[in-house]
C-alpha positions in Angstrom: 0.1 0.0 0.1 1.6 3.2 -1.1 0.5 6.6 0.2 1.7 10.0 -1.5 1.3 13.0 0.0 1.2 16.6 -1.3 0.5 19.9 0.3 -1.0 23.3 -1.4 -2.9 26.5 -0.8 -5.7 28.4 -2.2 -8.8 26.5 -1.2 -9.8 23.0 -2.1 -12.5 23.7 -4.8 -10.1 22.9 -7.6 -9.0 19.6 -5.9 -12.8 18.5 -5.3 -13.4 19.2 -8.9 -10.5 17.1 -10.0 -11.4 14.0 -7.5 -15.1 14.0 -8.7 -14.4 14.7 -12.5 -13.5 12.4 -15.0 -9.9 12.7 -14.7 -7.0 13.4 -17.4 -7.7 10.5 -19.3 -11.2 9.5 -18.2 -9.9 7.0 -15.8 -12.4 8.0 -12.8 -15.2 5.9 -12.6 -18.1 5.8 -9.8 -16.7 8.8 -8.1 -18.0 8.8 -4.4 -17.2 9.6 -0.8 -16.3 6.7 1.4 -15.7 8.7 4.4 -15.4 12.5 5.9 -14.8 14.3 9.0 -18.5 14.2 10.1 -19.6 11.1 7.9 -22.4 13.2 6.3 -20.7 15.7 4.0 -22.3 16.6 0.9 -21.3 13.8 -1.9 -21.2 15.0 -5.3 -21.3 11.4 -6.6 -20.4 10.2 -10.2 -22.2 13.0 -12.0 -21.6 15.9 -10.0 -23.1 19.4 -10.5 -21.1 22.6 -9.7 -23.3 23.7 -6.8 -22.7 20.3 -4.7 -19.0 20.5 -5.4 -18.8 24.3 -4.3 -20.8 23.4 -1.1 -18.5 20.5 -0.3 -15.3 22.8 -0.8 -16.7 25.7 1.1 -17.5 23.2 4.0 -13.8 21.9 4.0 -12.4 25.3 3.7 -14.6 27.0 6.5 -12.1 26.6 9.3 -9.3 28.2 7.1 -11.6 31.2 5.9 -12.5 31.7 9.4 -8.8 33.0 10.2 -8.0 36.4 9.3 -5.9 36.3 6.1 -2.6 37.4 8.1 -3.0 34.2 10.4 -3.5 31.5 8.0 -0.6 29.1 7.4 1.4 29.1 4.1 0.0 25.4 3.2 -3.6 25.1 3.9 -4.5 21.9 1.8 -3.3 18.4 2.3 -3.7 15.7 -0.3 -3.0 12.0 0.2 -3.4 9.2 -2.3 -3.4 5.7 -1.0 -3.0 2.8 -3.5 -3.0 -0.9 -3.1 -0.8 -3.4 -5.0 -2.1 -4.8 -8.4 -2.0 -8.3 -6.7 -4.2 -7.2 -3.7 -7.9 -8.0 -3.2 -10.5 -5.3 -3.9 -11.3 -3.5 -0.9 -15.0 -2.5 -0.1 -15.9 1.0 0.9 -16.3 0.3 4.7 -12.7 -0.8 4.6 -11.4 1.9 2.6 -13.4 4.4 5.1 -11.3 2.6 8.1 -8.1 3.0 6.1 -8.8 6.6 5.7 -9.5 7.4 9.4 -6.3 5.6 10.2 -4.3 7.5 7.9 -5.6 10.8 9.0 -5.0 9.9 12.3 -1.4 8.9 11.9 -0.8 12.1 10.1 -2.0 14.3 12.7 -5.0 15.7 10.6 -7.6 13.9 12.7 -6.3 12.2 15.7 -9.0 9.5 17.0 -11.5 11.0 19.4 -10.6 14.7 18.5 -13.9 16.5 17.6 -12.2 19.7 16.9 -9.7 18.3 14.3 -9.4 19.2 10.6 -12.0 18.5 8.1 -11.3 15.9 5.6 -12.8 13.7 3.0 -12.0 10.3 1.4 -13.2 9.8 -2.2 -12.9 6.7 -4.4 -13.0 7.0 -8.0 -11.1 3.7 -8.9 -11.2 0.2 -7.6 -7.5 0.3 -6.3 -7.1 3.5 -4.7 -8.6 6.5 -2.5 -7.6 10.1 -2.3 -8.0 11.8 1.3 -8.4 15.7 0.8 -8.2 18.0 4.1 -7.5 21.4 5.1 -4.9 22.1 7.9 -6.6 24.5 10.2 -8.5 22.8 12.9 -12.1 23.5 13.7 -10.8 25.2 17.0 -8.8 27.6 14.7 -5.3 25.9 15.6 -3.0 24.6 12.9 -2.6 20.9 12.5 0.5 19.6 14.1 1.7 17.0 11.7 5.5 16.7 12.2 6.9 13.8 10.1 3.5 13.1 8.7 4.9 11.1 5.5 6.8 8.9 7.9 3.9 8.2 10.4 1.6 7.4 7.3 4.1 5.1 5.9 4.2 3.3 9.2 0.5 3.3 9.5 0.4 1.7 6.0 2.6 -1.2 6.9 0.4 -1.9 9.8 -2.7 -1.8 7.6 -1.1 -4.1 5.2 -0.6 -6.7 7.8 -4.0 -6.1 9.3 -6.1 -6.3 5.9 -3.8 -9.2 4.5 -2.3 -6.8 1.7 0.9 -7.0 0.1 3.6 -6.4 2.5 6.0 -3.5 1.5 9.5 -3.0 2.7 9.8 -0.5 5.5 12.0 2.5 4.5 14.4 4.6 6.4 13.9 8.0 4.7 17.0 7.7 2.3 15.2 6.4 -0.8 14.8 8.8 -4.0 11.6 10.5 -4.3 9.3 8.5 -6.5 7.8 9.8 -9.6 4.1 10.8 -9.1 1.2 9.4 -10.9 0.7 12.5 -13.3 4.5 12.0 -14.2 3.9 8.3 -15.2 0.6 9.3 -17.2 2.8 12.0 -19.0 5.6 9.5 -19.8 2.9 6.9 -21.2 1.2 9.8 -23.2 4.7 10.6 -24.9 5.7 6.8 -25.4 8.5 7.0 -23.0 9.4 3.9 -21.0 10.5 6.0 -18.2 9.5 9.0 -16.5 11.4 12.2 -16.9 12.5 11.9 -13.3 14.0 8.6 -13.5 15.8 9.3 -16.8 17.3 12.2 -15.1 18.4 10.4 -12.0 20.2 7.7 -14.2 21.9 10.2 -16.4 23.2 12.3 -13.4 24.0 9.0 -11.6 26.0 7.8 -14.6 27.8 11.2 -15.1 28.7 11.0 -11.4 30.2 7.5 -11.7 32.3 8.4 -14.7 33.5 12.1 -13.9 37.1 12.4 -12.5 36.3 16.2 -11.5 33.5 18.4 -11.1 34.1 20.1 -14.5 33.9 17.0 -16.3 30.7 15.9 -14.4 28.9 18.8 -16.1 30.4 18.1 -19.4 29.2 14.7 -19.5 25.9 15.5 -17.9 25.3 18.1 -20.7 26.4 15.4 -23.3 23.5 13.2 -22.1 21.2 15.8 -23.9 19.7 16.6 -20.8 19.4 20.7 -20.1 21.8 21.6 -17.2 21.4 24.8 -15.1 24.1 25.7 -12.5 23.2 27.7 -9.6 25.7 30.1 -8.8 26.3 32.6 -5.7 26.9 36.4 -6.3 30.6 35.6 -6.3 30.2 33.4 -9.4 30.7 30.2 -7.4 28.4 27.1 -8.3 26.5 26.1 -5.2 24.2 23.6 -6.9 22.5 22.7 -10.1 19.2 21.5 -11.7 18.7 19.5 -14.7 15.4 18.8 -17.1 14.5 16.3 -19.8 14.5 18.2 -23.2 11.0 16.6 -23.8 9.5 17.3 -20.4 7.8 20.8 -20.3 5.1 22.5 -18.6 1.8 24.1 -20.1 3.7 27.2 -21.0 6.2 25.0 -23.0 9.0 25.8 -20.2 11.4 22.9 -19.3 10.6 21.5 -15.9 13.8 21.3 -13.9 14.8 19.0 -11.0 17.4 19.7 -8.5 20.0 17.0 -7.8 18.9 16.4 -4.3 15.1 16.1 -5.6 16.3 13.3 -7.8 18.3 11.2 -5.3 20.0 12.7 -1.9 23.2 11.4 -2.9 23.2 13.3 -6.2 23.2 17.0 -4.7 26.2 18.8 -5.7 27.8 18.7 -2.0 27.4 14.9 -2.1 29.0 14.8 -5.6 31.9 16.9 -4.4 32.6 14.5 -1.5 32.4 11.5 -3.9 35.1 13.2 -6.5 37.2 14.3 -3.5 37.2 10.6 -2.2 39.1 9.0 -5.2 42.7 7.8 -5.7 44.6 9.4 -8.7 44.1 7.5 -11.7 46.9 5.2 -12.5 47.8 3.2 -15.9 46.6 -0.5 -15.4 47.3 -3.5 -17.7 44.0 -5.1 -17.4 41.3 -2.9 -15.9 38.6 -5.7 -15.7 40.9 -7.8 -13.3 41.9 -4.6 -11.5 38.5 -3.8 -10.8 37.8 -7.4 -9.5 40.7 -7.3 -7.2 39.5 -3.7 -5.7 35.9 -5.1 -5.4 37.3 -8.3 -3.5 38.2 -6.0 -0.7 34.5 -4.8 -0.4 33.7 -8.5 0.5 36.1 -8.2 3.6 34.9 -4.8 4.6 31.0 -6.2 4.4 32.2 -8.7 6.9 33.7 -6.6 9.5 32.2 -4.0 12.1 33.1 -0.9 10.2 29.7 0.3 9.1 31.2 3.7 7.6 33.6 1.7 5.6 31.0 -0.6 4.4 28.5 2.1 3.6 31.5 3.7 1.4 32.2 0.6 -0.2 28.4 -0.1 -1.1 28.3 3.3 -2.8 31.3 2.8 -4.8 30.4 -0.6 -5.9 27.4 0.8 -7.2 29.3 3.1 -9.3 31.4 0.3 -10.5 28.3 -1.2 -11.8 27.4 2.0 -13.7 30.8 2.2 -15.5 30.9 -1.6 -16.1 27.8 -1.0 -18.2 29.6 1.2 -20.7 32.6 -0.8 -20.9 31.0 -4.3 -21.1 29.9 -6.1 -24.4 26.8 -5.3 -26.0 25.1 -8.7 -25.0 25.6 -7.8 -21.3 24.5 -4.1 -21.0 21.0 -4.5 -20.4 21.3 -6.8 -17.5 24.1 -4.6 -16.2 22.2 -1.5 -16.6 19.1 -3.3 -14.8 21.4 -4.3 -11.9 22.9 -0.8 -11.6 19.6 0.8 -11.5 18.5 -1.6 -8.9 21.5 -1.5 -6.6 21.4 2.1 -6.5 18.7 2.1 -3.6 21.0 -0.4 -1.6 23.9 2.0 -1.8 22.2 4.6 0.9 21.1 4.2 4.4 21.1 6.3 7.4 24.6 5.2 8.1 27.3 7.9 7.4 29.7 6.8 4.9 33.4 7.5 5.2 34.1 7.6 1.3 37.8 7.9 1.6 37.9 4.3 2.7 36.5 3.2 -1.0 38.8 5.6 -3.0 40.4 2.5 -4.3 37.4 0.8 -5.8 36.1 4.1 -6.9 39.3 4.5 -9.0 38.9 1.1 -10.4 35.6 2.0 -11.7 36.7 4.8 -13.5 39.8 3.0 -15.0 37.3 0.6 -16.3 35.4 3.0 -18.1 38.4 5.0 -19.6 40.9 2.1 -20.2 38.6 -0.9 -20.8 37.5 -2.6 -24.3 35.2 -5.1 -24.3 37.3 -7.6 -26.2 40.4 -6.8 -24.2 40.1 -10.1 -22.0 36.9 -12.3 -22.6 37.3 -13.6 -19.2 37.4 -10.3 -17.5 33.9 -9.2 -17.2 33.0 -12.8 -16.1 35.5 -12.6 -13.2 34.2 -9.2 -12.3 30.5 -10.6 -12.1 31.6 -13.6 -10.4 32.7 -11.1 -7.6 29.8 -8.9 -8.1 27.4 -11.7 -7.3 29.2 -12.4 -4.1 29.3 -8.7 -2.9 25.7 -8.5 -3.8 24.7 -11.4 -1.6 27.1 -10.3 1.2 25.0 -6.8 0.6 21.8 -8.4 1.2 22.9 -10.0 4.4 24.6 -6.7 5.7 21.4 -4.8 5.2 19.2 -7.7 6.5 21.2 -7.7 10.0 20.6 -3.9 9.9 17.0 -4.2 9.3 17.2 -2.1 5.9 14.2 -3.8 4.2 14.1 -1.5 1.2 17.8 -2.0 0.7 17.8 -5.6 1.2 15.0 -6.1 -1.6 17.0 -3.8 -3.8 20.2 -5.8 -3.6 18.0 -9.1 -4.1 16.6 -7.6 -7.3 20.3 -6.4 -8.7 21.3 -10.0 -7.8 18.9 -11.5 -10.3 20.1 -9.3 -13.0 23.9 -9.7 -12.4 23.3 -13.7 -12.3 21.8 -13.1 -16.0 24.7 -11.1 -16.9 27.0 -13.9 -15.5 25.4 -16.4 -17.5 25.8 -14.4 -20.6 29.4 -13.7 -19.9 30.8 -16.8 -18.6 28.8 -19.6 -20.1 30.5 -19.6 -23.6 33.7 -19.8 -21.7 32.9 -22.6 -19.5 31.2 -24.5 -22.3 34.5 -24.2 -24.4 36.8 -25.1 -21.5 34.7 -28.3 -20.9 35.0 -29.3 -24.4 38.9 -29.1 -24.1 39.2 -31.0 -20.9 42.4 -33.2 -20.5 42.5 -37.0 -20.9 41.3 -39.1 -18.5 44.6 -39.8 -16.8 45.2 -36.2 -16.2 41.8 -35.8 -14.8 42.2 -38.4 -12.3 45.6 -36.7 -11.2 43.7 -33.3 -10.6 41.0 -35.1 -8.7 44.0 -36.5 -6.6 45.4 -32.9 -6.3 41.8 -31.8 -5.1 41.2 -34.4 -2.6 44.8 -33.5 -1.1 44.2 -29.6 -1.3 40.6 -29.2 -0.2 39.1 -32.5 0.8 36.1 -30.9 2.7 35.0 -29.7 -0.6 36.2 -32.3 -3.0 32.9 -34.4 -3.4 30.7 -31.3 -4.4 33.6 -30.0 -6.8 33.6 -33.4 -8.4 30.0 -33.5 -8.7 29.8 -29.9 -9.9 28.8 -29.6 -13.8 31.6 -27.1 -14.1 34.3 -29.7 -13.1 35.4 -30.7 -16.6 36.0 -26.8 -17.4 38.0 -26.5 -14.0 40.2 -29.6 -15.1 40.9 -27.5 -18.3 41.9 -24.4 -16.3 44.2 -26.7 -14.0 45.8 -28.2 -17.3 46.4 -24.6 -18.4 48.0 -23.3 -15.1 50.3 -26.6 -14.7 51.3 -25.9 -18.6 52.5 -22.3 -17.4 54.4 -24.0 -14.3 51.9 -24.1 -11.5 51.8 -27.0 -9.1 48.0 -28.2 -9.1 47.7 -28.9 -5.8 49.2 -25.5 -4.6 47.0 -23.8 -7.4 43.7 -25.3 -5.8 44.9 -24.7 -2.1 45.6 -21.2 -2.8 42.4 -20.5 -4.7 40.4 -22.1 -2.1 42.1 -20.0 0.8 41.0 -16.7 -0.9 37.7 -17.0 0.6 35.2 -19.6 2.0 33.7 -22.1 -0.6 30.8 -23.4 1.6 28.0 -20.8 0.4 29.2 -21.1 -3.2 26.2 -22.4 -5.6 29.0 -23.6 -8.0 32.4 -24.1 -6.2 34.1 -25.4 -9.5 33.2 -22.2 -11.1 34.3 -20.3 -8.2 37.7 -22.0 -8.2 37.9 -21.4 -11.9 37.4 -17.9 -11.8 39.8 -17.4 -9.0 42.7 -19.2 -10.7 42.0 -17.4 -13.8 42.1 -14.1 -12.3 45.5 -15.0 -10.4 47.1 -16.4 -13.4 46.1 -13.2 -15.5 47.5 -11.0 -12.6 50.9 -12.8 -12.7 50.8 -12.7 -16.6 50.0 -8.7 -16.6 52.9 -8.4 -13.7 55.6 -10.0 -15.9 54.5 -7.7 -18.7 54.9 -4.8 -16.7 58.2 -5.7 -15.3 59.4 -6.5 -18.9 58.2 -3.0 -20.1 59.8 -1.3 -17.1 63.1 -3.1 -17.8 63.0 -1.6 -21.6 61.8 1.9 -20.1 58.7 1.7 -22.0 55.9 3.7 -20.7 52.3 2.1 -20.1 49.9 3.0 -23.0 47.3 5.8 -22.2 43.5 5.6 -21.8 41.7 4.2 -25.0 38.6 5.9 -24.0 38.4 9.6 -23.8 36.1 11.8 -21.9 34.3 12.5 -25.3 33.9 8.7 -25.7 32.1 8.3 -22.5 30.0 11.4 -23.1 28.9 10.1 -26.4 28.3 6.6 -24.8 26.0 8.1 -22.2 24.2 10.3 -24.7 23.7 7.2 -27.3 22.2 5.3 -24.3 19.7 8.3 -23.4 18.8 8.4 -27.0 17.8 4.7 -27.3 15.4 5.1 -24.6 13.5 7.8 -26.3 10.9 7.1 -28.9 
C-alpha cells in the first residue's frame, strides 16, 4: 500500500473538482465519498453538479476562511492518495473508510476522538485507491500538528497491510529517492516513453557522477547526455548547486521542468557529488582494468564482513558506481542486464549510516579506470571474473542490510542479484562450455582429482559433482602448463574465501585461478616493459567517448 502526500494552498475547490471529475484520461469511474470528518458531508457523486462541489469545498475550507488572512498558514491543503498493489484483493468501501481514518489519525490531521480536528474527505474513483483531501486548520482555529506526517503515514500503511492481508511492502528509512508521481507516469505513457522524466534524469546524473574525475567533467558529461543543465551560482560566481531538465518534459507554457539533484536522489546533490569526487585515488595506468576492478571489489567483501559500518557504506556506494561504469565498458550482449543491476542496486547504496568515502577510494578509482581504459574485447574472461565477484558482493550486501533491518535496501540488492546472475550467465557460459570441451585426458583428470582431494578434501565431493568440474580441469591443465603446481593452485584459490556458500564451487575456483594467472601474466609484462623503459599506454577511451556513450544510451530510451 503506497501513500503519496502533497500540500498546497488556495482552497480545496479545484482539488474537489478533480477528484469527482472524469480525470485527465477519463480514468475516474463511480466517483463517491467513502468517509468524511463528520460522516455526512455532501457527496457530489459520479455525475456531480458545480453547486454540490462548491458546497463541499466551502465546508472543507470553513476553518481556514474563518482565520484572518494574516493568520492563515502558508500551506492550507493536504492531499494523500493511498493505493493498493495490483495483486491485492479489492477492498470494500467500509474498509477504505477505516483505512482513511487511520491515515488521517497517523498524520495528525484528525487524531482519534478529537472532535475539533481538521476537516477531511476520502474519495474513491477507482477500484484500487482513494484520495484523502483535508484542510490544515483545525475547527478550533489552530494549525494541525503534523510533524513527520509522511513517515507516520508510511508506518501506518505497513500496519494496515498486515491487518487487511495486503502485500507487505518493505519499511523505509527516509533515504530512498523520491518516486515519480502518478501524473509523471501518465505523462510518460502519453509521450511513449518507457521511463518518467525524473527516472531518466536520475539515471543520467548517476552515470555522469560515476564516470567523472572532477566537477568540470561531471557537468560536461551531463550536458553530453542531451539533458538541459542549469548551474546555480552565488553572487561571487561560485557554483552552489544545479538542476536538470529532460528536453521533452515541459509545462503548459512549454518551459522545461527542472529538478535539483537532491530532488532526484539525496546522493546526487552537488555537495554529495563533491564529496564523492574528493574521495578517489589518482588515476594510474593498469594493464587489465577488468581484473583490477575485480581485485578492488574483493576488498569490499572483507569490509562487509567486519564491524566498520562507515567503511561498508562507502564501499556499497563505490560498488554501485562500478556497476554503472561496467555497463559502458561491457560487451553489448551484457549491457541491458548490467544496466538493470546498476539501477536496482542504487537503492542499496544508501542508508542512514554515514559513509567514510575515503575508505573506498581505490574501488572508485578502479571503476573509473574501467570506463576509461577497458575495451570489451580486451580480455574475454575479465567481465566474467568481475561478475563472479559482483554476485558475491551483492549476496553479502543483502545479508549486511538484513542484519541492520534495512528492508528496502535488502530487497533492492536482491533485485540486482537477479540481473547480475543473468549477466554472468551471458558472459561466462560460452567460456565454461569451451573449456569443458577441451578437458584433459582421463589420466590427467584423475591426477587433478587426487590433487583436489589433498588440497581441499572438505569440498572435494561437491566440486567433483559440479557440472563445471570439466572446465576446472581444463583450467588446471593450463595453469600446470604455465608452471604451476595443481595442488598449490587449488589450495591457494580455496584460501581466498570460503566455498561453503558457493552455488558452483568449481566455477568459483576456475575464476579465482584465472584471475590469479592473469595478474601474474600482466605483472610479468609490466616488469618487462619497465626493464625496457617503456611507458604504459594511455587510456583508450576519452571523456568525449564516455559522453557519447551516455548520450547514445539516453537516445535509445526515447521514442
